[in-house]
C-alpha positions as CSV (number, residue, x, y, z in Angstrom):
1,M,0.0,0.1,0.0
2,T,1.4,3.4,-1.0
3,P,1.8,5.8,1.9
4,A,0.3,9.4,1.9
5,I,2.6,11.8,0.7
6,Y,2.5,15.5,1.8
7,L,4.3,18.1,-0.2
8,L,5.4,20.9,2.2
9,G,7.7,24.0,1.5
10,E,7.5,26.9,-0.9
11,G,9.1,28.4,-4.1
12,T,9.9,27.4,-7.5
13,L,11.0,23.8,-7.0
14,H,8.0,23.3,-4.8
15,G,5.6,24.5,-7.5
16,L,7.3,22.5,-10.1
17,I,6.9,19.2,-8.2
18,R,3.3,20.0,-7.6
19,A,2.6,20.7,-11.3
20,R,4.8,18.4,-13.1
21,S,5.1,15.3,-10.8
22,V,3.3,12.2,-11.9
23,H,2.3,11.9,-8.2
24,G,0.9,15.6,-8.3
25,P,-2.8,14.8,-8.0
26,A,-2.2,12.7,-5.0
27,L,-0.1,15.1,-3.0
28,R,-1.6,16.6,0.0
29,T,-0.3,20.1,0.9
30,T,-1.5,20.7,4.5
31,L,-0.8,19.1,8.0
32,D,-4.2,19.9,9.2
33,A,-4.1,16.8,11.6
34,P,-1.0,14.4,12.2
35,P,-0.7,12.1,9.1
36,A,-1.2,8.4,9.7
37,P,2.1,6.5,10.8
38,G,4.3,5.7,7.9
39,S,3.2,8.6,5.8
40,V,5.9,10.6,3.8
41,L,6.7,14.3,4.2
42,L,8.1,16.0,1.2
43,A,9.8,19.0,1.8
44,A,10.8,21.3,-1.1
45,H,12.6,24.7,-1.1
46,D,14.8,26.8,-3.3
47,D,17.3,27.4,-0.5
48,W,18.8,26.2,2.7
49,R,16.2,26.1,5.7
50,P,18.0,24.7,8.7
51,Q,15.4,25.6,11.5
52,E,12.5,24.5,9.0
53,L,14.2,21.4,8.4
54,A,15.2,20.8,12.1
55,D,11.2,21.2,13.3
56,L,10.1,18.9,10.2
57,Q,12.6,16.3,11.2
58,D,11.4,16.4,15.0
59,Y,7.6,16.3,13.9
60,A,8.4,13.4,11.6
61,R,10.2,11.5,14.1
62,A,7.5,12.1,17.1
63,H,4.7,11.1,14.5
64,D,6.7,7.8,13.0
65,L,6.8,9.6,9.5
66,K,9.5,9.6,6.8
67,L,10.9,12.8,5.7
68,L,12.4,13.2,2.4
69,P,14.0,17.0,1.8
70,V,14.6,18.4,-1.7
71,R,16.2,21.7,-2.4
72,L,18.3,23.8,-4.6
73,D,21.8,24.9,-4.0
74,A,23.3,26.9,-6.4
75,A,24.2,24.5,-9.4
76,L,22.9,21.5,-7.6
77,A,19.5,20.2,-6.7
78,L,19.7,17.7,-3.6
79,V,17.4,14.9,-2.7
80,G,17.7,13.4,0.7
81,P,18.8,11.9,2.9
82,V,15.6,10.2,4.1
83,V,15.0,10.8,7.7
84,T,13.1,7.9,9.4
85,P,12.0,7.7,13.0
86,H,14.6,5.1,14.4
87,T,17.9,5.6,12.4
88,P,20.4,8.2,12.8
89,G,21.4,10.6,10.3
90,C,19.4,13.8,8.9
91,A,19.5,16.6,6.4
92,L,21.3,18.8,8.9
93,C,24.3,16.7,9.5
94,A,24.6,15.8,6.0
95,E,24.7,19.3,5.3
96,R,27.4,20.0,7.8
97,R,29.4,17.0,6.5
98,R,29.2,18.4,3.0
99,R,30.5,21.8,4.1
100,E,33.4,20.4,6.4
101,V,34.4,18.3,3.2
102,A,34.2,21.4,0.8
103,Q,35.9,23.6,3.4
104,V,33.9,26.4,2.4
105,P,32.8,29.0,5.1
106,D,29.1,28.8,6.2
107,A,28.7,32.3,5.1
108,D,29.4,31.3,1.5
109,F,26.7,28.4,1.6
110,A,24.2,30.9,3.1
111,H,22.9,32.6,0.0
112,P,20.3,31.2,-2.3
113,A,21.2,30.6,-6.1
114,P,21.6,33.8,-7.7
115,T,19.5,32.2,-10.7
116,L,17.0,29.4,-10.5
117,P,17.4,26.7,-13.2
118,P,14.9,26.5,-16.2
119,P,12.3,23.9,-15.5
120,A,13.4,21.6,-18.4
121,A,17.0,21.4,-16.4
122,L,15.0,19.5,-13.6
123,S,13.1,17.3,-15.6
124,P,15.4,14.3,-15.0
125,L,15.6,15.4,-11.3
126,L,11.6,15.0,-11.4
127,A,11.9,11.6,-12.8
128,V,14.2,10.4,-10.0
129,L,12.0,11.8,-7.6
130,D,8.8,10.3,-9.0
131,D,10.6,6.9,-9.0
132,L,11.4,7.2,-5.3
133,L,7.9,8.2,-4.3
134,A,6.5,5.5,-6.4
135,R,8.6,3.1,-4.2
136,A,7.9,4.9,-0.7
137,G,5.8,1.9,0.7
138,T,8.5,-0.6,-0.2
139,D,12.0,-0.1,-1.5
140,W,13.2,3.2,0.1
141,P,16.6,4.4,-0.3
142,A,18.8,3.4,2.6
143,P,19.5,6.2,5.3
144,G,22.4,8.2,4.5
145,Q,21.8,8.5,0.7
146,I,21.6,11.6,-1.2
147,Y,21.1,12.3,-4.7
148,A,22.7,15.2,-6.4
149,W,21.6,16.8,-9.6
150,R,23.9,19.3,-11.3
151,W,21.2,21.1,-13.3
152,T,24.3,23.1,-15.2
153,D,25.5,20.1,-17.1
154,L,22.5,17.5,-16.6
155,T,24.6,15.0,-14.4
156,G,23.6,13.2,-11.4
157,E,24.7,10.9,-8.9
158,W,24.1,9.0,-5.6
159,H,26.2,9.9,-2.4
160,R,26.3,8.3,0.9
161,H,26.5,10.2,4.2
162,V,27.8,8.7,7.6
163,P,25.7,10.3,10.4
164,L,27.8,13.0,12.6
165,H,28.5,11.5,16.1
166,D,27.6,14.8,17.8
167,C,24.7,16.1,15.6
168,P,22.2,17.9,18.0
169,H,19.3,16.7,15.9
170,C,19.7,13.1,15.2
171,S,22.9,11.7,17.0
172,P,22.0,8.8,19.1
173,Y,25.3,8.4,20.8
174,P,25.0,7.7,24.8
175,D,26.5,9.5,27.7
176,D,30.0,8.4,29.0
177,T,29.6,6.4,32.3
178,A,31.7,4.4,34.6
179,E,29.5,1.3,33.9
180,A,30.1,1.5,30.3
181,A,33.9,2.2,30.5
182,T,34.5,-1.0,32.7
183,L,36.0,-4.0,30.5
184,H,34.7,-7.5,31.2
185,L,37.6,-9.3,29.0
186,Q,35.9,-12.3,27.0
187,P,38.3,-14.9,25.7
188,R,39.6,-14.3,22.2
189,L,40.9,-17.6,20.3
190,Q,43.4,-17.2,17.6
191,A,43.2,-18.9,14.4
192,N,47.1,-18.5,14.4
193,P,48.6,-17.9,17.7
194,E,52.1,-16.9,16.5
195,A,50.1,-14.0,14.5
196,F,48.9,-12.5,17.8
197,R,45.8,-11.5,16.1
198,E,42.3,-12.6,16.9
199,K,41.5,-13.5,13.3
200,A,43.2,-12.6,10.1
201,L,42.1,-9.2,8.8
202,N,40.7,-10.1,5.4
203,L,39.8,-6.6,4.7
204,D,37.2,-6.0,1.8
205,A,38.4,-2.7,0.2
206,G,35.2,-2.5,-1.7
207,A,33.1,-2.7,1.6
208,L,35.3,-0.1,3.1
209,R,34.9,2.2,0.4
210,A,31.3,1.8,0.1
211,A,30.9,2.4,3.8
212,L,33.3,5.2,4.2
213,H,34.3,7.0,1.0
214,D,32.3,9.6,-0.8
215,W,34.0,12.6,-2.4
216,R,31.2,15.3,-1.4
217,Y,29.8,13.6,1.9
218,G,32.1,10.7,3.0
219,L,33.9,10.5,6.4
220,I,36.8,9.8,3.8
221,H,36.6,11.9,0.9
222,H,39.5,11.3,-1.1
223,V,41.6,8.2,-1.7
224,Y,45.1,8.7,-3.6
225,R,48.1,6.4,-4.3
226,A,51.6,7.5,-3.7
227,H,54.3,6.2,-6.2
228,N,57.4,7.8,-4.5
229,A,57.3,5.5,-1.2
230,G,59.6,2.7,-2.5
231,M,56.5,0.4,-1.8
232,P,52.5,0.9,-2.7
233,L,51.4,3.6,-0.3
234,V,47.7,4.6,-0.2
235,G,46.5,7.7,1.6
236,A,42.7,8.0,2.5
237,E,41.9,11.5,3.4
238,F,39.5,13.0,5.7
239,H,38.5,16.3,7.1
240,A,39.2,17.1,10.8
241,P,36.5,19.6,12.1
242,D,37.8,23.0,13.4
243,H,41.0,22.2,11.5
244,R,42.0,23.8,8.2
245,L,43.9,20.8,6.9
246,N,43.1,17.5,6.0
247,E,44.5,14.5,7.6
248,S,45.4,11.2,6.1
249,G,45.4,7.6,7.0
250,W,48.1,5.6,5.6
251,G,48.3,2.0,4.1
252,R,51.3,0.3,3.3
253,A,51.5,-3.3,1.5
254,D,53.0,-5.2,-1.3
255,T,50.1,-4.0,-3.6
256,F,48.2,-0.9,-3.8
257,V,45.0,-3.1,-3.3
258,G,46.2,-4.5,-0.4
259,A,47.4,-1.2,1.1
260,E,43.9,0.6,0.3
261,P,41.9,-0.9,3.1
262,V,44.9,-0.5,5.8
263,A,44.6,3.1,4.9
264,F,40.9,3.4,5.4
265,L,41.4,1.7,9.0
266,E,44.3,4.0,9.8
267,A,42.0,7.1,8.9
268,L,39.3,5.7,10.9
269,E,41.5,5.1,13.9
270,R,42.8,8.6,13.7
271,Y,39.3,10.3,13.0
272,G,38.1,8.3,16.2
273,S,40.9,9.3,18.3
274,Q,40.9,13.2,18.0
275,R,37.6,13.7,20.0
276,P,34.8,11.6,21.6
277,R,32.6,10.2,18.6
278,G,31.1,7.3,20.4
279,K,29.8,8.7,23.7
280,R,29.2,12.1,25.2
281,T,31.4,13.7,27.7
282,R,29.3,14.4,30.9
283,I,31.8,15.5,33.6
284,R,33.6,18.9,33.8
285,A,35.4,19.3,37.2
286,S,38.8,19.9,38.9
287,A,40.8,17.1,39.8
288,R,40.9,18.1,43.6
289,A,37.1,17.9,43.4
290,L,37.1,14.4,41.6
291,G,39.4,13.0,44.4
292,A,40.2,9.3,44.0
293,H,37.9,8.8,41.0
294,A,40.6,10.6,38.9
295,V,44.0,9.6,37.7
296,D,46.9,11.4,39.7
297,L,47.8,14.1,37.2
298,R,51.3,13.9,38.3
299,T,51.6,10.4,37.2
300,L,51.1,11.7,33.5
301,G,54.2,13.7,33.8
302,G,54.6,17.5,33.8
303,V,56.4,19.9,31.5
304,A,59.7,21.7,32.4
305,Q,58.7,25.3,31.3
306,P,55.1,25.7,31.8
307,D,55.5,29.5,31.8
308,H,57.3,29.5,28.3
309,P,55.4,32.1,26.3
310,A,55.5,29.6,23.6
311,Y,54.0,26.9,25.6
312,D,50.2,26.6,24.4
313,Y,48.6,25.1,27.6
314,A,47.4,26.2,31.1
315,P,49.6,25.4,34.1
316,L,48.9,22.2,35.8
317,N,46.7,22.9,38.4
318,P,44.4,20.6,40.2
319,D,41.8,23.2,41.0
320,T,41.4,23.9,37.1
321,P,38.1,22.5,35.9
322,T,38.4,20.4,32.8
323,P,36.1,17.9,30.7
324,W,36.9,14.4,32.1
325,V,36.2,10.8,30.5
326,W,36.0,7.2,32.0
327,A,38.8,4.6,31.4
328,H,39.3,1.2,32.5
329,S,41.9,0.9,35.2
330,F,43.6,-2.7,35.0
331,A,45.1,-2.0,38.5
332,Q,42.0,-1.2,40.0
333,N,39.8,-3.5,37.9
334,A,37.4,-0.3,37.9
335,A,36.8,2.8,36.0
336,R,38.7,5.8,36.5
337,L,38.5,9.4,35.1
338,V,41.2,10.9,32.7
339,P,41.0,14.3,31.1
340,E,39.5,14.3,27.9
341,H,42.3,16.0,26.4
342,I,44.5,13.1,27.3
343,A,42.2,10.7,26.1
344,Y,41.7,12.2,22.8
345,Y,44.0,14.3,20.9
346,Q,42.5,17.1,19.0
347,H,42.7,19.6,21.8
348,D,41.0,22.4,20.1
349,R,37.7,21.0,21.5
350,V,38.9,21.8,25.1
351,P,39.3,25.5,26.0
352,R,42.8,26.5,26.2
353,E,42.6,27.5,30.0
354,E,41.3,23.9,30.7
355,R,44.1,22.1,28.7
356,F,47.5,21.8,30.7
357,L,49.0,19.0,28.7
358,Y,49.7,17.9,25.1
359,E,48.8,14.4,23.7
360,S,49.4,12.6,20.6
361,S,47.8,9.6,19.2
362,N,50.1,7.4,21.0
363,G,48.4,4.4,22.3
364,C,45.4,4.6,20.0
365,A,44.6,1.4,18.3
366,L,41.8,-0.5,16.2
367,G,41.2,-4.2,16.4
368,A,38.5,-6.8,15.9
369,S,37.8,-6.8,19.4
370,V,38.5,-4.4,22.5
371,E,40.9,-7.0,24.0
372,E,42.9,-6.9,20.7
373,A,42.8,-3.0,20.4
374,T,43.9,-3.0,23.9
375,L,46.9,-5.2,23.3
376,Y,48.1,-3.2,20.4
377,G,47.5,0.0,21.9
378,L,49.7,-1.2,24.8
379,L,52.5,-2.5,22.4
380,E,52.7,1.1,21.1
381,V,52.9,2.7,24.4
382,I,55.7,0.4,25.0
383,E,57.6,0.9,21.9
384,R,57.5,4.9,22.3
385,D,58.6,4.6,26.0
386,A,61.5,2.4,24.9
387,F,62.7,4.7,22.2
388,L,62.3,7.8,24.4
389,L,64.1,6.1,27.3
390,A,66.9,5.1,24.9
391,W,67.3,8.5,23.3
392,H,67.1,10.4,26.6
393,A,69.1,8.1,28.8
394,Q,71.7,8.1,25.8
395,R,71.5,4.2,25.8
396,P,74.3,2.0,24.3
397,A,72.2,-0.5,22.4
398,R,73.1,-3.8,20.7
399,R,73.2,-3.9,17.1
400,I,71.0,-6.5,15.2
401,D,72.4,-8.4,12.3
402,L,70.2,-7.4,9.4
403,G,70.9,-10.5,7.8
404,E,68.1,-12.0,10.0
405,V,65.4,-9.9,8.1
406,R,63.4,-12.9,6.0
407,D,60.4,-10.8,4.8
408,P,60.3,-10.2,1.2
409,L,58.8,-6.8,1.4
410,T,61.5,-5.6,3.9
411,L,64.2,-7.0,1.9
412,Q,63.1,-5.1,-1.2
413,L,62.8,-1.9,0.6
414,L,66.3,-2.3,2.1
415,R,68.0,-2.8,-1.3
416,R,66.0,0.3,-2.6
417,V,67.3,2.8,0.4
418,E,70.8,1.4,0.0
419,S,70.6,2.3,-3.7
420,L,69.5,6.0,-2.6
421,G,73.0,5.9,-0.3
422,F,71.7,5.0,2.9
423,T,73.0,2.3,5.4
424,P,70.1,0.7,7.4
425,Y,70.9,-0.3,10.9
426,A,68.9,-1.8,13.9
427,F,69.4,-1.5,17.6
428,D,67.7,-3.6,20.6
429,I,66.1,-1.2,23.1
430,T,63.9,-3.7,24.9
431,T,62.9,-2.5,28.5
432,E,62.0,-4.5,31.4
433,F,58.5,-5.1,30.1
434,G,60.3,-7.9,28.0
435,V,58.5,-6.9,24.6
436,P,61.1,-6.9,22.0
437,A,61.6,-3.1,20.9
438,I,63.8,-2.1,18.2
439,W,65.1,1.2,17.0
440,T,65.8,1.3,13.0
441,L,68.1,3.9,11.8
442,L,69.1,4.9,8.3
443,V,72.3,6.8,7.8
444,N,73.2,8.8,4.7
445,E,76.5,8.0,3.8
446,S,77.0,11.2,1.8
447,G,77.1,13.2,4.8
448,G,74.1,15.3,3.3
449,Y,70.6,16.3,4.5
450,P,68.8,14.1,5.5
451,R,71.8,12.8,7.3
452,A,69.8,10.0,9.6
453,L,66.2,9.0,9.9
454,S,64.9,6.9,12.8
455,A,61.8,4.8,13.6
456,A,60.8,2.0,15.8
457,G,58.9,-1.4,16.2
458,A,57.5,-3.5,19.1
459,H,56.2,-6.8,18.9
460,F,56.1,-10.3,20.7
461,N,57.7,-11.5,17.5
462,P,60.9,-9.9,17.0
463,E,61.2,-10.4,13.3
464,K,57.7,-8.7,13.0
465,A,59.1,-5.5,15.4
466,L,62.3,-5.4,13.2
467,S,60.3,-5.6,9.8
468,A,57.7,-2.8,11.2
469,G,60.6,-0.4,12.0
470,L,62.5,-0.9,9.0
471,I,59.5,-0.5,6.7
472,E,58.7,2.6,8.7
473,V,62.1,4.3,8.3
474,A,62.4,3.2,4.8
475,V,59.2,4.8,3.6
476,N,60.2,7.7,5.4
477,A,63.4,8.0,3.5
478,F,61.5,8.2,0.4
479,V,58.7,10.4,1.1
480,H,60.7,12.8,3.4
481,L,61.0,16.3,1.9
482,R,62.7,19.4,3.5
483,K,60.0,21.8,4.1
484,D,60.5,25.3,2.8
485,A,60.4,26.5,6.6
486,H,63.3,24.3,7.4
487,T,66.0,26.4,6.0
488,E,69.5,26.2,7.0
489,E,69.1,29.2,9.2
490,A,65.9,27.8,10.9
491,L,67.3,24.4,11.5
492,Q,70.9,25.9,13.0
493,A,68.6,28.0,15.2
494,M,66.7,24.9,16.4
495,L,69.9,23.0,17.0
496,R,70.9,25.8,19.2
497,D,67.4,26.5,20.9
498,P,65.2,23.2,21.4
499,T,62.3,25.5,22.4
500,L,62.0,26.2,18.6
501,V,61.2,22.6,17.7
502,R,57.5,22.9,17.7
503,T,55.9,20.2,15.3
504,L,56.7,16.4,14.4
505,D,58.1,17.6,11.2
506,D,60.5,20.0,13.3
507,H,61.7,16.9,15.3
508,V,62.5,14.8,12.1
509,A,64.1,17.7,10.5
510,V,66.2,19.2,13.1
511,N,67.7,15.6,13.8
512,A,68.2,14.9,10.1
513,H,70.5,17.9,9.8
514,P,74.1,16.6,9.5
515,D,75.0,18.9,12.5
516,A,72.8,16.7,14.8
517,F,74.1,13.4,13.6
518,D,76.6,13.1,16.8
519,R,73.6,13.1,19.0
520,L,73.3,9.3,17.7
521,S,76.7,8.1,18.6
522,F,75.4,6.8,22.0
523,L,73.9,4.0,19.7
524,F,77.3,2.6,18.4
525,R,78.8,2.7,21.7
526,D,78.3,-1.2,22.1
527,A,81.4,-2.5,20.2
528,A,79.9,-6.0,20.3
529,P,79.5,-7.6,16.8
530,P,75.6,-7.4,15.4
531,A,73.6,-10.0,17.1
532,R,70.9,-12.4,15.8
533,L,67.4,-12.0,16.9
534,D,67.3,-15.5,18.2
535,D,70.1,-14.7,20.6
536,L,68.7,-11.5,21.8
537,F,65.2,-12.9,22.2
538,P,65.5,-16.9,23.0
539,D,62.3,-16.9,25.0
540,W,59.9,-14.5,22.6
541,R,57.7,-17.7,21.9
542,G,56.8,-17.7,25.6
543,W,54.2,-14.9,24.7
544,I,52.5,-17.3,22.4
545,D,48.9,-18.4,23.8
546,P,45.9,-19.6,22.0
547,D,43.9,-17.0,23.7
548,L,44.7,-13.5,22.6
549,T,43.1,-12.4,25.9
550,G,45.6,-14.4,27.7
551,V,48.5,-12.5,25.9
552,L,46.9,-9.3,27.1
553,R,46.5,-10.4,30.8
554,R,50.0,-11.5,30.8
555,L,51.3,-8.2,29.4
556,T,49.2,-6.1,31.8
557,D,50.5,-8.1,34.8
558,R,54.0,-7.2,33.5
559,V,53.2,-3.6,33.4
560,L,51.3,-3.6,36.8
561,A,54.4,-5.7,38.3
562,E,56.6,-2.4,37.8
563,G,54.0,-0.3,39.9
564,L,52.2,1.0,36.7
565,D,48.8,1.0,35.7
566,V,47.0,0.4,32.3
567,L,44.1,2.7,31.6
568,V,41.9,2.1,28.6
569,V,39.5,4.6,26.9
570,D,37.1,2.8,24.6
571,Q,36.8,5.2,21.6
572,T,34.6,2.9,19.5
573,S,32.1,4.9,17.5
574,A,29.0,3.7,15.8
575,V,30.7,3.5,12.4
576,V,33.6,1.3,13.8
577,R,31.4,-0.8,15.5
578,D,29.2,-1.3,12.6
579,L,32.2,-2.3,10.6
580,G,33.1,-5.1,13.1
581,F,35.8,-3.2,14.8
582,A,36.5,-1.8,18.4
583,Q,38.9,1.3,19.1
584,V,40.7,2.2,22.3
585,K,43.3,4.7,23.8
586,V,45.7,3.1,25.9
587,I,47.2,5.3,28.9
588,V,50.1,4.2,31.0
589,P,50.6,6.5,33.6
590,G,54.2,7.0,34.6
591,S,55.5,5.8,31.2
592,L,57.3,8.1,28.9
593,P,54.6,9.8,26.8
594,M,55.3,10.5,23.1
595,T,55.0,14.2,22.4
596,F,55.7,16.6,19.6
597,G,57.1,20.2,20.4
598,H,59.9,20.3,22.8
599,L,58.0,22.4,25.2
600,N,55.6,19.8,25.5
601,Q,57.5,16.8,26.5
602,R,56.1,15.7,30.1
603,F,58.9,13.7,32.0
604,A,58.8,15.9,35.2
605,G,57.8,13.7,38.1
606,L,58.5,10.6,35.9
607,H,60.7,8.2,37.8
608,R,61.7,5.6,34.8
609,L,64.4,7.9,33.3
610,H,66.4,7.8,36.5
611,T,65.6,4.1,37.6
612,V,65.0,1.8,34.6
613,P,68.6,2.7,32.8
614,G,70.3,1.3,36.0
615,R,68.2,-1.7,36.2
616,L,68.9,-2.4,32.6
617,G,72.8,-1.8,33.0
618,F,73.2,1.5,31.6
619,P,72.7,4.0,34.4
620,N,72.6,7.7,33.4
621,P,72.1,10.2,36.4
622,A,71.8,13.2,33.9
623,P,69.4,12.4,31.1
624,A,69.7,14.5,28.0
625,L,66.4,16.3,28.3
626,H,67.5,19.1,26.4
627,L,67.6,17.1,23.1
628,P,64.3,16.9,21.0
629,H,63.8,13.3,20.2
630,P,64.1,12.0,16.4
631,F,60.7,9.9,16.5
632,P,58.8,10.4,13.3
């Protein structure tokens, strides 16, 4: 049975539908009484009417109706998205996404089209609309679908919109609560225990594209291939709200087809770790007011120069109110509060006077389950902690025999970077946690810029840790370009004054300068010949367990035994969950946090720099905290 259709609105488009639609005689034009449930509201306008649409959406949801907006927008005529009572997504958040993707100021969208299209130019649009209305009772477009008709060249296409997590008109996401944050770990049996993955990620690039990519409305709006990376590299670009620049997730593999889904998932991880997208922050208070419910801010590390004019955050103050989110504490097996600007790294969301620490994406991970995501988030924290510990404590490290590399892709990359004049090195920087951690280094034998590039890897399987670090540093060698801002004068100034090192690119560039190469000399102090992986890590297979959750418990127990805690913030959004993944941020208070911008480094109050080196056999009573790290 065809539902009743109500034509609402005004203007040229409204009149054209009423006069020329094949459904014209059956269209109702007044809402004297609430329509029967299942009826369709067709709202047609010549311009953008956000408040009117918001009211109609509320009315439609309250009375179990469907709303189909149709409007003109300069050279476009837009149909959809369909608004239904029990499904997230609406015309207002679709338009917000379109404007974010286009990066056009709202003011430039606010004006109606200077000229209206001739009726003949809209005839194909009417045909599409008539077909939709004919199927209104049965085969209706999926939520989030939008048809864009460009009347200036008579072309049209369907688009897909992913609902915005914080849309005030349709967002279904729940409040952040202690109960929801508390983890209840489940067994996660592995098909291949040596892979340390719950299951093989047989990623379907087509399915990810269909769910996430659209050049006009997509969460990911641009996918591109980079042919200058020494291996297939794919970028998946998205727009970060409130930021002027786009961000990308990167995927590397032995083929571009294989790299694309990896890029999609990294973009999804970055998107979800910037700000809360799966739950609504409800607590704003001071640390003192929260008492034992909140993490001790001192364990997150303080900065050395909070009063420096270039430091972009407020001084750490337990009486400063700030937003807080819930995290699961493995030490307490209960929920604890952490500052939102530590749990998510897009700091612009929190007012400057309420942010007192810089945070990066360190510890953010996506996995097939919350257990897998937590495991890999923790591995990243351990990797970065090991790198910073080696750098600032000037740790002499045992060199690794690169003849151990067996992965064909890694071997191919090594041959390519050697052809560019680089010599690759790898060093064991494993800490007391017992997870193989490896520093990888490329040295430019010509002595020119970039003189040296660094990366790292950490994994239970030392071969995987080595390959991960080597691939990272090798790709960086191919894609690294000296930015215009990194003039000789600018880099010399950074070498003299580390507070001028403000960005990730600054960290890499200043340490790639030939005059900084001596800073890496500590890595070569161990005169022993390069060691085989099996000699350095003879017991790594002891980590193998058929249950991935068992691996996670043993690793968290190892961290807890060192007097530290493991905090997990569940960052999973609806779109991540719908794709079958989970996403977390892992925080280990007391570990060395990876930051960028020398003024943002957070080591004050952390004891690891003074205690762990001695335990591992390389005591250093005066860590080199004045040297900006070279991590990329």
